[in-house]
N, CA, C and O atoms as a printed pandas DataFrame, in Angstrom:
     atom_number atom_name residue_name chain_id  residue_number  x_coord  y_coord  z_coord
0              1         N          MET        A               1  -16.325    6.478  -29.077
1              2        CA          MET        A               1  -16.284    4.899  -28.811
2              3         C          MET        A               1  -15.370    4.725  -28.456
3              4         O          MET        A               1  -15.554    4.388  -27.286
4              5         N          THR        A               2  -14.349    4.712  -28.662
5              6        CA          THR        A               2  -13.320    4.712  -28.171
6              7         C          THR        A               2  -12.867    4.620  -26.849
7              8         O          THR        A               2  -12.549    3.617  -26.210
8              9         N          VAL        A               3  -12.889    6.596  -26.305
9             10        CA          VAL        A               3  -13.007    6.946  -25.351
10            11         C          VAL        A               3  -13.218    6.172  -24.240
11            12         O          VAL        A               3  -12.443    5.755  -23.380
12            13         N          TYR        A               4  -14.698    6.019  -24.447
13            14        CA          TYR        A               4  -15.596    5.534  -23.386
14            15         C          TYR        A               4  -15.581    3.901  -23.383
15            16         O          TYR        A               4  -16.230    3.298  -22.528
16            17         N          LEU        A               5  -15.086    3.452  -24.021
17            18        CA          LEU        A               5  -14.454    1.389  -23.870
18            19         C          LEU        A               5  -13.462    1.948  -23.030
19            20         O          LEU        A               5  -13.823    1.782  -21.865
20            21         N          SER        A               6  -12.171    2.645  -23.106
21            22        CA          SER        A               6  -11.084    3.000  -22.542
22            23         C          SER        A               6  -11.301    3.462  -21.069
23            24         O          SER        A               6  -10.561    3.005  -20.197
24            25         N          ILE        A               7  -12.469    4.514  -20.701
25            26        CA          ILE        A               7  -13.040    4.557  -19.277
26            27         C          ILE        A               7  -13.683    3.765  -19.088
27            28         O          ILE        A               7  -13.721    3.603  -17.869
28            29         N          ILE        A               8  -14.435    2.920  -19.700
29            30        CA          ILE        A               8  -14.929    1.536  -18.857
30            31         C          ILE        A               8  -13.736    0.450  -18.263
31            32         O          ILE        A               8  -13.540    0.152  -17.085
32            33         N          ILE        A               9  -13.090    0.017  -19.339
33            34        CA          ILE        A               9  -12.422   -0.496  -18.784
34            35         C          ILE        A               9  -11.495   -0.214  -17.775
35            36         O          ILE        A               9  -11.161   -1.142  -17.039
36            37         N          LEU        A              10  -10.940    1.084  -17.581
37            38        CA          LEU        A              10   -9.748    1.944  -16.857
38            39         C          LEU        A              10  -11.119    1.358  -15.284
39            40         O          LEU        A              10  -10.625    0.699  -14.370
40            41         N          GLY        A              11  -12.439    1.648  -15.224
41            42        CA          GLY        A              11  -12.938    1.944  -14.695
42            43         C          GLY        A              11  -12.900    0.537  -13.646
43            44         O          GLY        A              11  -12.636    0.360  -12.456
44            45         N          ILE        A              12  -13.282   -0.263  -14.700
45            46        CA          ILE        A              12  -12.988   -1.927  -14.503
46            47         C          ILE        A              12  -12.080   -2.322  -13.591
47            48         O          ILE        A              12  -12.280   -3.070  -12.633
48            49         N          ALA        A              13  -10.848   -1.679  -13.988
49            50        CA          ALA        A              13   -9.730   -2.336  -13.203
50            51         C          ALA        A              13   -9.638   -1.502  -12.336
51            52         O          ALA        A              13   -9.343   -2.435  -11.589
52            53         N          ILE        A              14   -9.600   -0.601  -11.658
53            54        CA          ILE        A              14   -9.554    0.694  -10.847
54            55         C          ILE        A              14  -10.552    0.018   -9.731
55            56         O          ILE        A              14   -9.999    0.003   -8.631
56            57         N          PHE        A              15  -11.776   -0.503   -9.717
57            58        CA          PHE        A              15  -12.722   -0.940   -8.908
58            59         C          PHE        A              15  -12.109   -2.613   -8.684
59            60         O          PHE        A              15  -11.963   -2.950   -7.509
60            61         N          GLY        A              16  -11.851   -3.368   -9.476
61            62        CA          GLY        A              16  -11.453   -4.809   -9.367
62            63         C          GLY        A              16   -9.839   -4.582   -8.058
63            64         O          GLY        A              16   -9.463   -5.266   -7.106
64            65         N          LEU        A              17   -9.404   -3.534   -8.572
65            66        CA          LEU        A              17   -8.195   -3.236   -7.539
66            67         C          LEU        A              17   -8.383   -3.169   -6.562
67            68         O          LEU        A              17   -7.802   -3.799   -5.679
68            69         N          SER        A              18   -9.671   -2.006   -6.361
69            70        CA          SER        A              18  -10.083   -1.660   -4.550
70            71         C          SER        A              18  -10.982   -2.810   -4.156
71            72         O          SER        A              18  -11.135   -2.819   -2.934
72            73         N          ILE        A              19  -11.604   -3.746   -4.750
73            74        CA          ILE        A              19  -12.388   -5.053   -3.851
74            75         C          ILE        A              19  -10.825   -5.508   -3.490
75            76         O          ILE        A              19  -10.581   -5.410   -2.288
76            77         N          GLY        A              20   -9.740   -5.981   -4.301
77            78        CA          GLY        A              20   -8.895   -6.802   -3.810
78            79         C          GLY        A              20   -8.009   -6.105   -2.417
79            80         O          GLY        A              20   -7.547   -6.789   -1.504
80            81         N          VAL        A              21   -7.903   -4.510   -2.521
81            82        CA          VAL        A              21   -7.229   -4.345   -1.444
82            83         C          VAL        A              21   -8.622   -4.178   -0.483
83            84         O          VAL        A              21   -8.189   -4.811    0.480
84            85         N          ILE        A              22   -9.597   -3.890   -0.185
85            86        CA          ILE        A              22  -10.852   -4.180    0.800
86            87         C          ILE        A              22  -10.642   -5.674    1.258
87            88         O          ILE        A              22  -10.329   -5.903    2.427
88            89         N          PHE        A              23  -10.809   -6.677    0.356
89            90        CA          PHE        A              23  -11.483   -7.897    0.753
90            91         C          PHE        A              23   -9.496   -8.415    1.614
91            92         O          PHE        A              23   -9.390   -9.354    2.403
92            93         N          ASN        A              24   -8.391   -7.628    1.215
93            94        CA          ASN        A              24   -7.230   -8.315    1.744
94            95         C          ASN        A              24   -7.317   -8.123    3.280
95            96         O          ASN        A              24   -7.003   -9.028    4.054
96            97         N          ASP        A              25   -7.759   -6.897    3.693
97            98        CA          ASP        A              25   -7.946   -6.290    4.944
98            99         C          ASP        A              25   -6.850   -6.206    5.635
99           100         O          ASP        A              25   -6.797   -6.700    6.761
100          101         N          LYS        A              26   -5.533   -5.408    4.940
101          102        CA          LYS        A              26   -4.136   -5.115    5.351
102          103         C          LYS        A              26   -4.126   -3.500    4.296
103          104         O          LYS        A              26   -4.753   -3.080    3.324
104          105         N          PRO        A              27   -3.042   -3.016    5.176
105          106        CA          PRO        A              27   -3.153   -1.774    4.514
106          107         C          PRO        A              27   -1.926   -1.665    3.714
107          108         O          PRO        A              27   -0.814   -2.169    3.873
108          109         N          ILE        A              28   -2.457   -0.794    2.713
109          110        CA          ILE        A              28   -0.998   -0.491    1.409
110          111         C          ILE        A              28    0.116   -0.004    1.916
111          112         O          ILE        A              28    0.302    0.933    2.692
112          113         N          GLN        A              29    0.980   -0.880    1.295
113          114        CA          GLN        A              29    2.312   -0.634    1.673
114          115         C          GLN        A              29    3.551   -0.128    0.695
115          116         O          GLN        A              29    3.376   -0.130   -0.523
116          117         N          GLY        A              30    4.700    0.268    1.218
117          118        CA          GLY        A              30    5.083    0.708    0.028
118          119         C          GLY        A              30    6.057   -0.444    0.069
119          120         O          GLY        A              30    5.977   -1.422    0.812
120          121         N          SER        A              31    7.319   -0.103   -1.151
121          122        CA          SER        A              31    8.731   -0.857   -1.243
122          123         C          SER        A              31    9.107   -1.314    0.031
123          124         O          SER        A              31    8.298   -1.376    0.956
124          125         N          CYS        A              32   10.307   -1.643    0.137
125          126        CA          CYS        A              32   11.005   -2.221    1.648
126          127         C          CYS        A              32   12.934   -0.868    1.078
127          128         O          CYS        A              32   13.965   -0.444    1.599
128          129         N          GLY        A              33   12.299   -0.837   -0.045
129          130        CA          GLY        A              33   13.489   -0.079   -0.252
130          131         C          GLY        A              33   13.688    1.259   -0.796
131          132         O          GLY        A              33   12.886    2.050   -0.300
132          133         N          GLY        A              34   14.622    1.883   -1.798
133          134        CA          GLY        A              34   14.359    3.364   -2.015
134          135         C          GLY        A              34   14.976    4.522   -0.773
135          136         O          GLY        A              34   15.816    4.337    0.108
136          137         N          ILE        A              35   14.184    5.736   -1.123
137          138        CA          ILE        A              35   15.024    6.570   -0.072
138          139         C          ILE        A              35   14.531    6.627    1.109
139          140         O          ILE        A              35   15.155    7.224    1.988
140          141         N          GLY        A              36   12.898    5.814    1.461
141          142        CA          GLY        A              36   12.469    5.863    2.716
142          143         C          GLY        A              36   13.243    4.830    3.569
143          144         O          GLY        A              36   13.236    5.151    4.757
144          145         N          ALA        A              37   13.969    3.580    3.284
145          146        CA          ALA        A              37   14.792    3.647    3.596
146          147         C          ALA        A              37   16.388    3.546    4.047
147          148         O          ALA        A              37   17.008    2.539    4.386
148          149         N          ASP        A              38   16.779    4.703    3.957
149          150        CA          ASP        A              38   18.032    5.385    3.857
150          151         C          ASP        A              38   17.944    5.872    5.628
151          152         O          ASP        A              38   18.839    5.950    6.470
152          153         N          GLU        A              39   16.747    6.086    5.699
153          154        CA          GLU        A              39   17.164    7.100    7.549
154          155         C          GLU        A              39   16.103    5.714    8.261
155          156         O          GLU        A              39   15.179    5.077    7.754
156          157         N          SER        A              40   16.913    5.628    9.970
157          158        CA          SER        A              40   16.216    4.724   10.699
158          159         C          SER        A              40   14.995    5.522   11.020
159          160         O          SER        A              40   14.921    6.705   10.688
160          161         N          CYS        A              41   14.145    4.979   11.582
161          162        CA          CYS        A              41   12.275    5.150   12.541
162          163         C          CYS        A              41   12.974    6.064   13.388
163          164         O          CYS        A              41   14.165    5.880   13.638
164          165         N          THR        A              42   12.309    7.076   13.871
165          166        CA          THR        A              42   12.455    8.073   15.147
166          167         C          THR        A              42   11.753    7.124   16.640
167          168         O          THR        A              42   12.061    7.263   17.824
168          169         N          ILE        A              43   10.835    6.262   16.071
169          170        CA          ILE        A              43   10.064    5.397   17.121
170          171         C          ILE        A              43   10.532    4.368   17.329
171          172         O          ILE        A              43   10.637    4.245   18.549
172          173         N          CYS        A              44   10.951    3.373   16.734
173          174        CA          CYS        A              44   11.914    2.406   17.225
174          175         C          CYS        A              44   13.293    2.220   16.798
175          176         O          CYS        A              44   13.849    1.123   16.845
176          177         N          GLY        A              45   13.786    3.166   16.428
177          178        CA          GLY        A              45   15.472    2.720   15.933
178          179         C          GLY        A              45   16.089    2.129   14.770
179          180         O          GLY        A              45   17.279    1.895   14.563
180          181         N          GLY        A              46   14.981    1.910   13.980
181          182        CA          GLY        A              46   15.212    0.815   13.156
182          183         C          GLY        A              46   15.506   -0.789   13.451
183          184         O          GLY        A              46   16.143   -1.626   12.811
184          185         N          ASP        A              47   14.683   -0.862   14.836
185          186        CA          ASP        A              47   14.640   -2.053   15.033
186          187         C          ASP        A              47   13.320   -2.929   14.407
187          188         O          ASP        A              47   12.244   -2.549   14.869
188          189         N          THR        A              48   13.260   -3.778   13.659
189          190        CA          THR        A              48   11.956   -4.055   13.133
190          191         C          THR        A              48   11.167   -4.669   13.899
191          192         O          THR        A              48    9.972   -4.536   13.631
192          193         N          GLU        A              49   11.491   -5.430   14.945
193          194        CA          GLU        A              49   10.626   -5.940   15.745
194          195         C          GLU        A              49    9.822   -5.343   16.565
195          196         O          GLU        A              49    8.699   -5.714   16.905
196          197         N          LYS        A              50   10.621   -4.047   17.014
197          198        CA          LYS        A              50    9.727   -3.079   18.118
198          199         C          LYS        A              50    9.244   -2.523   17.331
199          200         O          LYS        A              50    8.490   -1.795   17.977
200          201         N          CYS        A              51    9.027   -2.185   15.823
201          202        CA          CYS        A              51    7.847   -1.947   15.176
202          203         C          CYS        A              51    6.917   -2.546   14.849
203          204         O          CYS        A              51    5.895   -1.868   14.748
204          205         N          ASP        A              52    6.777   -4.261   14.488
205          206        CA          ASP        A              52    5.950   -4.560   14.605
206          207         C          ASP        A              52    4.894   -4.692   16.101
207          208         O          ASP        A              52    3.684   -4.918   16.069
208          209         N          SER        A              53    5.752   -4.479   17.388
209          210        CA          SER        A              53    5.020   -4.378   18.679
210          211         C          SER        A              53    4.132   -3.006   18.357
211          212         O          SER        A              53    2.926   -3.116   18.580
212          213         N          LEU        A              54    4.412   -2.249   18.059
213          214        CA          LEU        A              54    4.286   -1.173   18.177
214          215         C          LEU        A              54    2.998   -0.975   17.093
215          216         O          LEU        A              54    2.443    0.114   16.946
216          217         N          GLU        A              55    2.707   -1.901   16.539
217          218        CA          GLU        A              55    1.826   -1.608   15.091
218          219         C          GLU        A              55    0.550   -1.527   15.295
219          220         O          GLU        A              55   -0.153   -0.864   14.533
220          221         N          GLY        A              56    0.141   -2.057   16.146
221          222        CA          GLY        A              56   -1.537   -1.842   16.716
222          223         C          GLY        A              56   -1.816   -0.582   17.968
223          224         O          GLY        A              56   -2.885   -0.275   18.496
224          225         N          VAL        A              57   -0.269    0.058   18.229
225          226        CA          VAL        A              57   -0.551    1.018   19.328
226          227         C          VAL        A              57   -1.353    2.444   18.590
227          228         O          VAL        A              57   -1.694    3.394   19.294
């Protein structure tokens, strides 16, 4: 019984989070720091304004 209840609660939580992502209408993003922030982008060369203008491309 406990296992079923845990699965149901976990399913409701995942469903709720996915609904939030869908209705927020923005792509999921990673954090600003970490290993990904060590290198500059090959497309924009690290210029964030250029990245913002290329977002719709």
